[in-house]
C-alpha positions as CSV (number, residue, x, y, z in Angstrom):
1,X,114.6,4.2,39.1
2,X,112.8,3.8,41.9
3,X,113.2,3.8,45.2
4,X,110.0,3.8,47.7
5,X,112.1,3.1,51.1
6,X,112.0,5.7,53.1
7,X,113.9,5.4,56.5
8,X,116.6,4.4,54.9
9,X,119.7,6.7,54.9
10,X,119.7,11.2,54.6
11,X,116.1,12.3,54.5
12,X,114.3,8.7,54.5
13,X,115.6,8.1,50.9
14,X,117.0,5.1,50.4
15,X,120.6,4.1,49.1
16,X,119.0,6.0,45.9
17,X,117.7,8.6,46.4
18,X,120.3,11.4,46.9
19,X,122.0,12.9,44.0
20,X,121.3,10.5,40.8
21,X,118.0,11.1,41.6
22,X,118.4,14.4,39.8
23,X,118.1,13.4,36.3
24,X,117.2,16.3,34.0
25,X,113.3,16.4,33.2
26,X,112.5,13.7,35.4
27,X,109.5,12.4,37.4
28,X,109.3,12.3,41.3
29,X,106.4,10.6,42.7
30,X,106.3,11.4,46.6
31,X,103.8,9.3,49.1
32,X,103.5,11.0,51.7
33,X,101.6,11.5,55.6
34,X,101.7,9.1,58.8
35,X,101.1,5.1,57.8
36,X,100.3,4.6,61.6
37,X,97.6,6.5,61.5
38,X,95.4,4.6,59.2
39,X,93.8,6.3,55.9
40,X,96.7,8.5,56.6
41,X,99.2,6.0,55.4
42,X,97.7,5.8,51.6
43,X,100.3,7.9,50.1
44,X,102.7,4.9,51.8
45,X,100.9,2.3,50.2
46,X,100.5,4.1,47.0
47,X,104.3,4.9,46.9
48,X,105.4,1.3,47.7
49,X,103.0,-0.6,44.6
50,X,104.5,2.6,42.3
51,X,107.7,2.1,42.9
52,X,106.7,-1.8,41.5
53,X,104.6,-0.8,39.3
54,X,106.9,-0.9,35.4
55,X,104.8,3.0,33.5
56,X,106.8,4.3,36.4
57,X,109.7,3.2,35.0
58,X,112.8,6.1,35.5
59,X,110.5,7.5,38.5
60,X,111.7,8.4,41.6
61,X,109.6,7.1,44.2
62,X,109.7,8.0,47.5
63,X,107.5,8.0,51.0
64,X,107.9,10.1,53.2
65,X,106.6,11.7,56.6
66,X,105.8,15.1,54.9
67,X,106.1,17.3,53.2
68,X,109.8,19.1,53.8
69,X,112.4,21.8,52.4
70,X,115.1,19.2,51.4
71,X,112.2,17.8,48.9
72,X,112.4,20.8,47.3
73,X,115.9,20.3,45.9
74,X,114.1,16.9,44.3
75,X,111.8,18.8,43.0
76,X,114.0,21.1,41.1
77,X,116.2,18.2,39.0
78,X,112.1,16.8,38.2
79,X,109.7,18.0,35.1
80,X,107.0,16.1,36.4
81,X,106.0,16.4,40.5
82,X,103.4,13.5,41.4
83,X,102.3,14.0,45.3
84,X,100.4,11.8,47.4
85,X,98.0,11.8,50.5
86,X,94.7,11.7,52.7
87,X,92.4,13.9,52.3
88,X,90.3,14.9,55.1
89,X,88.3,17.0,53.5
90,X,87.4,14.8,50.5
91,X,84.6,12.3,50.4
92,X,85.6,8.8,51.8
93,X,87.6,7.1,49.3
94,X,86.7,10.1,46.6
95,X,89.8,10.9,44.7
96,X,90.7,13.9,43.6
97,X,93.1,15.1,41.0
98,X,94.8,18.8,41.1
99,X,97.5,21.0,39.6
100,X,99.2,22.5,41.9
101,X,101.1,26.7,41.4
102,X,103.6,27.8,43.3
103,X,101.5,31.5,42.7
104,X,98.8,29.7,44.7
105,X,100.8,29.5,48.1
106,X,99.4,30.1,51.1
107,X,102.4,30.7,54.0
108,X,105.8,30.9,54.1
109,X,107.8,28.7,52.4
110,X,110.5,28.3,54.9
111,X,109.3,26.0,57.3
112,X,110.0,22.3,58.2
113,X,106.9,21.0,56.6
114,X,105.5,22.9,53.9
115,X,102.0,21.7,51.9
116,X,102.4,21.2,47.8
117,X,102.0,24.8,47.3
118,X,105.0,26.2,49.4
119,X,107.4,23.1,48.4
120,X,106.4,24.4,44.6
121,X,107.2,27.9,45.7
122,X,110.8,27.3,48.2
123,X,112.1,25.0,44.1
124,X,111.3,28.0,42.3
125,X,112.9,30.5,44.7
126,X,115.7,28.1,45.7
127,X,117.0,27.1,42.1
128,X,114.0,28.3,39.4
129,X,112.6,24.9,39.9
130,X,109.0,24.9,37.4
131,X,107.8,21.7,37.3
132,X,104.2,20.6,36.8
133,X,103.0,19.4,39.8
134,X,99.9,17.1,40.4
135,X,98.3,16.1,43.1
136,X,96.7,13.0,43.8
137,X,94.5,12.7,47.5
138,X,92.0,10.3,48.4
139,X,89.6,10.9,50.9
140,X,90.4,9.2,53.9
141,X,87.3,7.6,56.4
142,X,89.6,6.2,59.8
143,X,92.3,8.4,60.6
144,X,92.8,6.0,64.2
145,X,96.1,4.1,65.3
146,X,96.9,1.8,63.4
147,X,98.7,0.2,60.6
148,X,96.2,-0.6,57.3
149,X,94.1,1.7,55.5
150,X,90.1,0.8,55.9
151,X,88.6,-0.9,53.5
152,X,87.3,1.6,52.0
153,X,90.6,3.7,51.0
154,X,91.6,0.0,50.1
155,X,89.8,0.2,47.1
156,X,90.4,3.2,45.8
157,X,94.3,2.1,46.5
158,X,94.1,0.9,42.5
159,X,92.4,3.5,41.1
160,X,95.3,6.7,42.3
161,X,97.6,3.7,41.1
162,X,96.1,4.1,37.7
163,X,95.8,7.8,38.1
164,X,99.3,8.5,38.7
165,X,100.3,6.2,36.0
166,X,97.6,8.6,34.0
167,X,98.8,11.9,34.4
168,X,102.9,10.6,34.2
169,X,101.7,8.7,30.9
170,X,100.2,12.6,29.3
171,X,103.2,14.6,30.9
172,X,105.6,11.7,28.2
173,X,102.9,12.1,25.4
174,X,103.5,16.6,26.1
């Protein structure tokens, strides 16, 4: 099941994003960022493409403004979580893939906005969940107000989609 419809229903999930997405051992992909700040909308653009990608058939794909504690519920039911975001620290257009470990958490897991490690820690603390969690990020060229990606980040988008699909495929083989 895929669901790239943020803003629909509670918690930014469309009709299928509630309990139905809690399939044990499933894959959760979350693209997040501010879709009205140019390249910060990368997560939304990637989620839209991944929701239609046959390589992610059966995965839950969400687009969110930010990582929130409510996502820990969805994370607790997954065996694999991939988080997609823009990066202000990486070179423009450069793709980074990192594995996240809750032990590396900096800061509190009790907040309205979480960093990836805090979300992993929250899912582990509340539900004993320990899915494999990866972040896929792309360095931004522009964070100006606007609803389009810069040409540099737009060019990286197909590689982001392929990177997420490769992570999902590799996890399926493990």
